[in-house]
C-alpha positions in Angstrom: 65.5 97.1 138.0 64.0 96.2 135.1 64.2 99.7 133.6 67.8 98.9 133.9 67.9 96.0 131.6 65.8 97.6 129.1 68.1 99.9 128.5 70.8 97.8 128.3 69.1 95.7 125.9 68.3 99.0 123.9 72.0 99.9 124.0 73.2 96.3 123.2 71.0 96.6 119.9 71.4 99.5 118.9 75.9 98.8 119.1 74.9 95.5 116.9 72.7 97.6 114.5 75.5 100.0 114.5 78.1 97.8 113.8 76.1 95.5 111.3 75.6 98.6 109.5 79.4 99.7 109.6 80.4 96.0 107.7 77.5 96.7 105.7 79.2 99.8 104.6 82.4 98.5 104.3 81.4 95.6 102.1 80.1 97.9 99.7 83.1 100.2 99.6 84.9 96.6 98.9 82.5 95.2 95.6 83.2 98.8 94.2 86.7 98.7 94.5 86.8 95.2 93.2 84.8 96.0 90.3 87.1 99.1 89.8 90.4 96.8 90.0 88.1 94.0 87.4 87.2 96.8 84.8 91.3 98.0 85.3 92.4 94.2 84.5 89.7 93.6 81.6 88.4 90.6 84.0 84.8 89.7 84.7 83.3 88.2 87.8 79.4 87.5 89.0 77.8 89.2 91.6 78.8 86.0 94.1 82.3 85.8 93.2 82.3 89.9 94.2 80.8 88.9 97.1 82.4 86.3 98.3 85.4 88.2 97.8 84.4 91.3 99.5 83.5 89.2 102.4 86.6 87.1 102.2 88.9 90.7 101.8 86.9 92.1 105.0 88.1 89.1 106.9 91.4 89.0 106.2 92.0 92.8 107.1 90.5 92.0 110.5 93.5 92.8 113.2 93.4 89.8 114.8 93.1 87.4 111.7 96.6 86.3 112.0 96.3 85.9 116.4 97.1 81.9 116.3 100.0 82.7 114.3 100.7 85.3 116.8 100.1 82.6 119.8 102.4 80.2 118.5 105.1 82.4 118.5 104.6 83.3 122.2 104.6 79.8 122.7 108.1 79.4 120.8 109.3 82.5 123.4 108.5 80.5 126.1 111.3 77.7 125.8 113.5 79.4 123.2 116.3 82.1 124.7 117.0 84.8 122.0 119.7 86.9 121.1 119.5 89.9 123.1 118.7 92.8 121.2 118.2 91.0 117.6 118.1 92.6 114.5 114.6 91.7 114.0 113.2 90.5 110.5 109.3 91.2 110.7 106.5 91.4 108.2 104.3 89.0 105.7 105.6 85.6 104.0 108.7 86.7 101.7 110.3 87.5 105.3 108.2 84.4 107.1 109.8 81.8 104.1 113.4 83.1 104.5 114.4 79.7 105.6 118.2 80.3 105.3 117.9 84.2 107.0 120.3 83.2 110.0 123.1 82.1 107.5 122.3 84.6 105.1 123.0 87.5 108.0 125.6 85.5 109.5 127.3 86.4 111.9 124.7 89.4 112.8 122.2 88.1 115.3 118.7 88.1 113.6 115.6 86.7 114.3 112.5 85.5 111.9 109.5 87.4 112.9 107.0 86.5 109.7 103.7 85.5 109.4 100.7 84.7 107.0 100.2 86.7 104.3 100.5 90.1 107.2 99.0 93.6 106.3 100.4 96.2 108.1 97.8 96.5 110.2 98.3 93.0 111.5 102.2 94.2 112.4 101.0 96.7 114.7 98.1 95.4 115.9 100.8 92.8 117.6 103.6 95.2 117.9 103.9 94.9 121.3 104.0 91.0 121.2 106.7 90.6 118.4 108.3 93.7 118.3 108.8 95.7 121.3 108.9 92.5 123.0 112.4 91.8 121.9 113.6 95.2 121.8 115.7 94.8 118.8 118.5 97.6 117.4 117.4 97.2 114.4 114.0 96.2 112.3 114.1 94.8 108.9 110.6 95.4 107.5 109.2 94.1 104.6 104.8 94.2 104.4 102.4 96.5 102.3 102.3 94.2 99.1 98.9 91.9 100.6 97.4 95.2 101.8 97.1 96.0 98.0 96.2 93.1 96.6 93.4 93.6 99.5 92.5 96.7 97.0 94.0 98.6 99.9 95.2 102.3 98.0 99.0 103.2 98.4 97.8 106.2 101.0 95.9 103.9 103.5 99.1 101.6 103.3 101.3 104.1 103.9 99.5 105.6 106.6 99.2 102.1 107.9 103.1 102.1 108.0 103.2 105.7 110.0 101.4 103.7 112.6 104.1 101.3 112.9 106.8 104.0 112.7 105.2 105.7 114.9 105.5 103.2 117.2 109.0 102.4 116.7 109.5 105.7 117.7 107.9 105.8 120.9 108.7 102.9 122.5 112.4 102.1 120.6 114.0 105.7 119.6 116.9 104.3 119.2 115.8 101.3 117.1 116.0 101.6 112.9 114.3 100.8 110.8 115.2 99.3 107.3 112.3 99.2 105.1 112.7 95.9 101.8 110.8 98.1 99.2 107.7 96.3 97.4 109.1 93.4 95.6 108.3 93.2 91.8 106.4 89.6 91.1 105.0 87.4 88.2 101.6 87.4 90.0 100.9 90.5 91.1 102.5 92.7 88.0 98.6 93.7 87.2 99.5 95.6 91.0 103.0 97.4 89.9 101.7 100.9 89.8 100.2 100.9 93.0 103.1 99.0 94.7 105.6 101.3 93.0 103.8 104.4 94.1 104.0 103.6 97.9 107.6 102.3 97.6 107.9 106.3 96.5 106.2 106.9 99.6 108.6 104.8 101.9 111.9 106.4 100.0 110.8 109.6 100.3 109.8 109.1 104.2 113.4 107.7 103.9 115.1 110.6 102.3 113.8 113.0 104.8 114.6 110.9 108.4 117.9 109.5 109.8 115.9 106.7 111.6 115.1 104.7 108.2 116.6 103.3 105.5 114.9 102.7 102.1 116.0 99.2 100.5 114.7 99.1 96.9 114.7 95.4 95.2 112.3 96.5 92.3 115.4 97.0 90.2 117.3 94.3 90.9 114.6 91.9 90.3 113.5 92.8 87.3 114.5 91.3 83.5 114.2 93.2 80.4 111.7 95.7 82.3 109.5 92.2 83.8 109.7 90.7 86.7 112.1 87.7 86.3 110.2 84.8 86.5 113.3 82.7 87.1 113.5 84.1 91.3 110.2 82.9 91.9 108.6 79.8 93.1 106.0 78.1 91.1 103.0 80.8 92.4 104.9 83.8 91.3 104.3 85.0 94.1 107.4 83.3 96.8 110.5 83.7 96.2 113.2 81.1 95.5 117.0 80.2 97.0 117.9 83.1 93.9 115.4 85.5 94.7 116.6 85.4 98.3 120.0 85.6 97.2 118.9 88.7 95.3 117.7 90.4 98.8 121.0 89.6 100.6 123.4 90.9 98.5 121.1 94.1 99.1 120.6 94.1 102.6 123.2 92.3 103.9 126.1 95.0 103.5 123.8 97.4 104.7 123.4 96.0 107.8 126.9 95.0 108.6 128.0 98.9 107.5 125.4 99.8 110.8 126.2 97.2 113.3 
């Protein structure tokens, strides 16, 4: 019995050491990415700032970071009757803040499940709860900009989306995805190359498959080849009514034509 306890203690210690080592390696890699991005932007950070930022980005990327918000959705679902087979809008805060969504998409039955500053990996982690559970006839998806802001590469973000895409194909084979491309924004203009590279990957996937359609919002949100500041609230990242009017003009006709 004593020997068994010793073995259990040994393996628990080994597991803890492996987890700590893995986290340490991830932090080091994130710190290196922060330095690369800082050099690209001509920005300087102290060692403490780099470590604090890296620690936050590591935590932000954890699969259950938004579990509390997901649980709120589940509580709402207990007492709310949703339309059968809705068009599900899912993703990050640009979906969450679309307060006029039902009005803008009327009479189409829509359901908003945007949350926090979601990464695609967060949506994947809660897929069964906030996607599959509603058996949607269509999915309007906007996510990926936070992933890139968290210094994931366009290829890494694209691989995360392919996980989502495969989940839909396997569990909701009749459901079509409408992917709203990453928008240009004042606050993240420094990431435009990475964002456009990601958009191009999704556009190519859309060109090769009938069950996904890419909706390009980049051009319509530019003025003089720069993000149109009049479409954003003060933070330069989230949209105001003018921005959502542009999105509605691009998304609604496609959904009307499909459904």
